[in-house]
PAZA-944135 format. One record per atom (N, C-alpha, C): residue number from 1; residue in one letter; x, z, y. Coordinates in Angstrom, 2 decimals. Atoms other than C-alpha are relative to their C-alpha. Layout:
<sites>
SITE/pos/code/x/z/y
SITE/NUM/a/X/Z/Y
...
</sites>
This chain:
<sites>
SITE/pos/code/x/z/y
SITE/1/m/0.53/-1.16/-0.48
SITE/1/m/-8.18/-65.17/-54.97
SITE/1/m/-1.44/0.21/-0.33
SITE/2/k/1.32/-0.28/0.28
SITE/2/k/-11.24/-63.51/-56.24
SITE/2/k/-0.72/0.57/1.09
SITE/3/h/0.76/-0.67/-0.99
SITE/3/h/-14.07/-62.63/-53.94
SITE/3/h/-1.39/0.33/-0.36
SITE/4/s/1.28/-0.44/0.26
SITE/4/s/-17.44/-60.98/-53.94
SITE/4/s/-0.97/-0.94/0.39
SITE/5/p/1.07/0.93/-0.53
SITE/5/p/-20.74/-62.56/-53.50
SITE/5/p/-0.15/0.20/1.54
SITE/6/l/0.33/-0.08/-1.30
SITE/6/l/-21.71/-63.28/-50.01
SITE/6/l/-1.08/0.94/0.39
SITE/7/c/0.96/-1.04/-0.38
SITE/7/c/-23.70/-60.56/-48.20
SITE/7/c/-0.33/-0.25/1.49
SITE/8/s/0.30/0.14/-1.33
SITE/8/s/-25.54/-60.59/-44.85
SITE/8/s/-0.38/1.35/0.58
SITE/9/r/0.50/-1.14/-0.74
SITE/9/r/-26.38/-58.14/-42.12
SITE/9/r/-0.52/-0.49/1.17
SITE/10/d/0.60/0.43/-1.27
SITE/10/d/-28.06/-58.30/-38.84
SITE/10/d/-1.09/-1.00/-0.26
SITE/11/g/0.92/0.92/0.22
SITE/11/g/-30.99/-60.08/-40.25
SITE/11/g/0.36/-1.39/-0.55
SITE/12/g/-0.55/1.21/0.55
SITE/12/g/-28.85/-62.74/-41.92
SITE/12/g/0.98/-0.77/1.00
SITE/13/a/-0.79/0.71/-1.03
SITE/13/a/-26.99/-63.54/-38.74
SITE/13/a/1.42/0.09/-0.22
SITE/14/e/-1.47/-0.13/0.33
SITE/14/e/-23.60/-62.22/-40.01
SITE/14/e/0.24/-0.11/-1.46
SITE/15/i/-0.27/0.21/1.43
SITE/15/i/-22.10/-63.00/-43.38
SITE/15/i/1.30/0.66/-0.19
SITE/16/m/-1.23/-0.65/0.30
SITE/16/m/-19.44/-60.95/-45.01
SITE/16/m/0.26/0.00/-1.59
SITE/17/f/-0.52/-0.11/1.48
SITE/17/f/-17.54/-60.58/-48.36
SITE/17/f/1.23/0.64/-0.06
SITE/18/t/-1.31/-0.71/0.16
SITE/18/t/-14.66/-58.83/-49.79
SITE/18/t/0.74/-0.96/-0.98
SITE/19/a/-0.84/0.93/0.78
SITE/19/a/-11.68/-60.56/-51.63
SITE/19/a/1.23/0.94/-0.37
SITE/20/k/-1.18/-0.52/0.59
SITE/20/k/-8.74/-59.42/-53.77
SITE/20/k/1.05/-0.90/-0.14
SITE/21/d/-1.25/0.78/0.08
SITE/21/d/-5.20/-60.69/-53.43
SITE/21/d/0.99/0.92/-0.73
SITE/22/g/-0.82/-0.91/0.55
SITE/22/g/-3.13/-58.88/-56.06
SITE/22/g/-0.60/1.44/0.05
SITE/23/d/0.47/-1.43/-0.15
SITE/23/d/-3.38/-55.19/-55.08
SITE/23/d/-0.50/0.19/1.25
SITE/24/a/0.74/-0.12/-1.29
SITE/24/a/-4.75/-55.87/-51.61
SITE/24/a/-1.31/-0.28/-0.01
SITE/25/k/1.48/0.34/-0.09
SITE/25/k/-8.26/-55.90/-50.91
SITE/25/k/-0.50/-0.20/1.51
SITE/26/y/0.38/0.19/-1.50
SITE/26/y/-9.84/-57.33/-47.59
SITE/26/y/-1.51/-0.28/0.07
SITE/27/r/1.43/0.17/-0.47
SITE/27/r/-13.22/-57.40/-45.94
SITE/27/r/0.06/-1.14/0.97
SITE/28/f/0.25/1.22/-0.91
SITE/28/f/-14.10/-60.74/-44.23
SITE/28/f/-1.29/0.05/0.58
SITE/29/v/1.26/-0.08/-0.65
SITE/29/v/-16.89/-60.66/-41.60
SITE/29/v/0.05/-1.31/0.97
SITE/30/m/0.38/1.21/-0.98
SITE/30/m/-18.09/-63.92/-39.90
SITE/30/m/-1.13/0.54/0.94
SITE/31/p/1.04/-0.61/-0.92
SITE/31/p/-19.82/-62.41/-36.83
SITE/31/p/-0.98/-1.07/0.49
SITE/32/r/1.14/0.70/-0.52
SITE/32/r/-23.00/-63.84/-35.26
SITE/32/r/0.59/-1.08/0.95
SITE/33/s/-0.43/1.12/-1.04
SITE/33/s/-21.18/-65.45/-32.43
SITE/33/s/0.72/-1.21/-0.64
SITE/34/l/-0.73/1.11/0.60
SITE/34/l/-18.93/-67.55/-34.74
SITE/34/l/-1.04/-0.82/-0.64
SITE/35/l/0.99/0.81/0.64
SITE/35/l/-21.92/-68.56/-36.89
SITE/35/l/-1.04/-0.66/0.72
SITE/36/d/0.98/0.72/-0.95
SITE/36/d/-24.16/-69.30/-33.96
SITE/36/d/0.79/-1.29/0.53
SITE/37/t/-0.77/1.04/-0.53
SITE/37/t/-21.48/-71.58/-32.63
SITE/37/t/0.14/-1.19/-1.16
SITE/38/a/-0.37/1.03/1.08
SITE/38/a/-20.71/-73.33/-36.02
SITE/38/a/-1.30/-0.51/-0.64
SITE/39/c/1.25/0.46/0.65
SITE/39/c/-24.28/-73.45/-37.39
SITE/39/c/-1.21/-0.16/0.92
SITE/40/g/1.08/0.04/-0.98
SITE/40/g/-26.49/-73.17/-34.34
SITE/40/g/-0.70/1.26/0.12
SITE/41/a/0.47/-1.26/-0.12
SITE/41/a/-28.19/-70.18/-33.03
SITE/41/a/-1.18/0.32/-0.77
SITE/42/t/1.29/-0.14/0.62
SITE/42/t/-31.42/-70.78/-34.78
SITE/42/t/0.23/-0.19/-1.58
SITE/43/a/-0.28/0.14/1.45
SITE/43/a/-29.72/-71.29/-38.23
SITE/43/a/-0.37/1.25/-0.72
SITE/44/g/0.38/-1.17/0.74
SITE/44/g/-31.05/-68.94/-40.91
SITE/44/g/1.25/0.34/-0.90
SITE/45/e/-1.01/-0.56/0.95
SITE/45/e/-29.18/-66.99/-43.55
SITE/45/e/0.49/-0.98/-0.98
SITE/46/v/-0.46/1.02/1.11
SITE/46/v/-29.07/-69.69/-46.20
SITE/46/v/0.94/-1.05/0.59
SITE/47/a/-0.85/1.00/-0.52
SITE/47/a/-27.46/-72.26/-43.82
SITE/47/a/1.32/0.67/0.39
SITE/48/r/-1.46/-0.51/-0.29
SITE/48/r/-24.84/-69.76/-42.60
SITE/48/r/0.77/0.38/-1.30
SITE/49/k/-0.77/-0.30/1.33
SITE/49/k/-23.96/-68.79/-46.27
SITE/49/k/0.55/-1.43/-0.41
SITE/50/k/-0.54/1.37/0.48
SITE/50/k/-23.60/-72.56/-46.97
SITE/50/k/1.22/-0.41/0.77
SITE/51/w/-1.13/0.41/-0.92
SITE/51/w/-21.29/-73.00/-43.93
SITE/51/w/1.23/0.78/-0.51
SITE/52/v/-1.03/-0.77/0.43
SITE/52/v/-19.21/-70.04/-45.15
SITE/52/v/0.59/-0.48/-1.33
SITE/53/t/-0.37/0.54/1.27
SITE/53/t/-19.17/-71.40/-48.70
SITE/53/t/0.90/-1.39/0.04
SITE/54/r/-0.72/1.42/-0.16
SITE/54/r/-18.02/-74.94/-47.46
SITE/54/r/1.50/0.44/0.66
SITE/55/h/-1.27/-0.35/-0.65
SITE/55/h/-15.26/-73.25/-45.46
SITE/55/h/0.82/1.27/-0.41
SITE/56/l/-0.75/-1.15/0.55
SITE/56/l/-14.10/-70.54/-47.81
SITE/56/l/1.58/-0.12/0.01
SITE/57/p/-1.55/-0.15/-0.05
SITE/57/p/-10.42/-71.61/-48.12
SITE/57/p/0.49/0.18/1.39
SITE/58/d/-0.37/-0.29/-1.31
SITE/58/d/-10.08/-71.64/-44.38
SITE/58/d/-0.10/1.39/0.34
SITE/59/i/0.41/-1.35/-0.26
SITE/59/i/-11.80/-68.24/-44.13
SITE/59/i/1.13/0.85/-0.75
SITE/60/l/-0.99/-0.89/0.75
SITE/60/l/-9.47/-66.78/-46.82
SITE/60/l/1.38/-0.09/0.47
SITE/61/a/-1.40/0.20/-0.50
SITE/61/a/-6.36/-68.12/-45.27
SITE/61/a/0.11/0.90/1.33
SITE/62/t/-0.23/-0.70/-1.22
SITE/62/t/-7.16/-65.88/-42.18
SITE/62/t/0.50/1.49/-0.31
SITE/63/r/-0.49/-1.26/0.42
SITE/63/r/-6.07/-62.79/-44.20
SITE/63/r/1.54/0.09/0.45
SITE/64/h/-1.27/0.07/-0.44
SITE/64/h/-2.55/-63.86/-43.03
SITE/64/h/0.13/0.20/1.56
SITE/65/g/-0.08/-0.09/-1.58
SITE/65/g/-3.49/-63.46/-39.30
SITE/65/g/-1.09/-0.86/0.59
SITE/66/a/1.13/0.73/-0.60
SITE/66/a/-6.87/-64.41/-37.87
SITE/66/a/0.40/-0.55/1.22
SITE/67/s/-0.25/0.32/-1.30
SITE/67/s/-5.42/-64.58/-34.41
SITE/67/s/0.75/-1.31/0.15
SITE/68/t/-0.72/1.21/-0.14
SITE/68/t/-3.24/-67.54/-35.24
SITE/68/t/-0.53/-1.15/-0.74
SITE/69/a/0.72/0.97/0.65
SITE/69/a/-5.82/-69.50/-37.23
SITE/69/a/-0.75/-0.89/0.95
SITE/70/p/0.65/1.05/-0.89
SITE/70/p/-7.42/-72.54/-35.73
SITE/70/p/-1.60/0.41/0.27
SITE/71/a/1.43/-0.33/-0.27
SITE/71/a/-10.87/-72.20/-34.03
SITE/71/a/-0.89/-0.75/-1.01
SITE/72/p/0.63/-1.36/-0.32
SITE/72/p/-13.42/-71.11/-35.13
SITE/72/p/0.49/1.05/-0.89
SITE/73/f/-0.42/-1.04/0.81
SITE/73/f/-11.57/-69.32/-37.79
SITE/73/f/0.74/1.16/0.44
SITE/74/n/-0.58/-1.02/-0.79
SITE/74/n/-9.79/-67.32/-35.26
SITE/74/n/-0.86/1.18/0.25
SITE/75/r/1.06/-0.97/-0.35
SITE/75/r/-12.95/-65.37/-34.86
SITE/75/r/-0.57/0.86/-1.15
SITE/76/v/0.32/-0.82/1.36
SITE/76/v/-13.19/-64.11/-38.53
SITE/76/v/0.65/1.44/0.13
SITE/77/c/-0.54/-1.41/-0.08
SITE/77/c/-12.82/-60.34/-38.62
SITE/77/c/0.56/0.32/-1.44
SITE/78/v/-0.58/-0.39/1.30
SITE/78/v/-10.44/-59.42/-41.39
SITE/78/v/0.62/1.39/0.08
SITE/79/e/-0.56/-1.39/0.22
SITE/79/e/-9.72/-55.85/-42.51
SITE/79/e/0.52/0.26/-1.31
SITE/80/e/-0.50/-0.40/1.35
SITE/80/e/-7.51/-54.64/-45.31
SITE/80/e/-0.70/1.35/-0.27
SITE/81/i/0.77/-1.11/0.38
SITE/81/i/-9.45/-52.04/-47.13
SITE/81/i/0.58/0.61/-1.35
SITE/82/s/-0.49/-0.59/1.37
SITE/82/s/-8.61/-49.64/-50.13
SITE/82/s/-1.04/0.14/-0.95
</sites>
């Protein structure tokens, strides 16, 4: 699955990217609360992006249903976009 470069918002506290799977396109957002728990509340943008990169396969798997994914990946926000 191809994905875009990682982007940030909220001063680097949230990380997001888009990915394409065939004709479907998804937006993945790792919210501040997820990354605060996973990386620590004082972690900067670089550390948060490294965490996302290390866990990319698990994050991409959430496109099939984030609510059934194991913690903390059940907190990834996934939206199908056009």
